[in-house]
DRENTIFI-848687 format. One record per residue (C-alpha): y, z, x; residue in three letters. Coordinates in steps of 0.1 Angstrom, whole numbers, plus 2048, in hexadecimal, padded with zeros to 3 digits. Layout:
# residues N
north, up, east, rest
Y, Z, X, ALA
...
# end
This chain:
# residues 71
north, up, east, rest
800, 800, 800, MET
823, 7F8, 80D, ILE
83A, 816, 810, LYS
853, 817, 7F4, PRO
877, 81F, 7F8, GLU
883, 841, 7F2, ALA
892, 839, 7CF, HIS
870, 82B, 7C4, VAL
85F, 84B, 7CF, ILE
878, 85F, 7BB, ARG
872, 84A, 79C, GLN
84D, 84D, 7A0, ILE
84F, 872, 7A4, ALA
864, 874, 785, SER
849, 862, 773, VAL
82E, 878, 77F, ALA
842, 897, 775, THR
853, 88C, 754, GLN
836, 876, 747, HIS
816, 884, 752, PRO
803, 871, 738, ASP
809, 852, 74D, ILE
7F9, 861, 76B, ALA
7DD, 86E, 757, GLU
7D7, 84B, 748, TRP
7D6, 83C, 76A, LEU
7BD, 856, 776, GLU
7A8, 84D, 758, GLN
7A8, 828, 760, TRP
7A0, 82F, 783, ARG
783, 844, 779, GLN
777, 829, 760, HIS
779, 80F, 77C, GLU
764, 825, 796, LEU
74A, 82B, 779, GLU
747, 805, 773, GLN
745, 7FC, 799, LEU
71F, 801, 79D, PRO
71A, 7E8, 781, PHE
731, 7CE, 78E, ALA
721, 7AC, 793, SER
72E, 78C, 7A3, GLY
74B, 792, 7B9, ASN
749, 7B7, 7BF, THR
768, 7B7, 7D6, SER
77E, 7B2, 7B9, ILE
772, 7D2, 7A8, TYR
772, 7E4, 7CA, GLN
797, 7D9, 7CF, GLY
7A1, 7E4, 7AC, ARG
792, 807, 7B2, CYS
7A4, 809, 7D4, GLN
7C6, 800, 7C5, VAL
7C1, 818, 7A8, LEU
7B7, 834, 7BF, THR
7D5, 82F, 7D6, GLU
7EC, 82D, 7B8, LEU
7DF, 84C, 7AB, ASN
7E2, 85E, 7CB, LYS
807, 853, 7CF, PHE
811, 85E, 7AD, ILE
801, 87F, 7B3, LYS
812, 884, 7D5, ASP
834, 874, 7CA, ALA
845, 894, 7BF, PRO
83D, 8A4, 7DF, THR
847, 887, 7F4, ILE
868, 883, 7E1, ALA
870, 8A9, 7E6, ALA
86C, 8A6, 80B, LYS
885, 888, 80C, SER
# end
């Protein structure tokens, strides 16, 4: 993931704290994709990539308030 600018981190931190349902929905989506991964057929790298992106995005959203507070 490319490093976002400080104002983007603050906005994501705002979403994480003021709209926790969005973060929860992303976590549920990530979990769903991970559960479907063993059953992926065809080009599994697409499914693996989707899982990786969702995992990184979820981690960023969870860490954004702490990162924003340090800036």
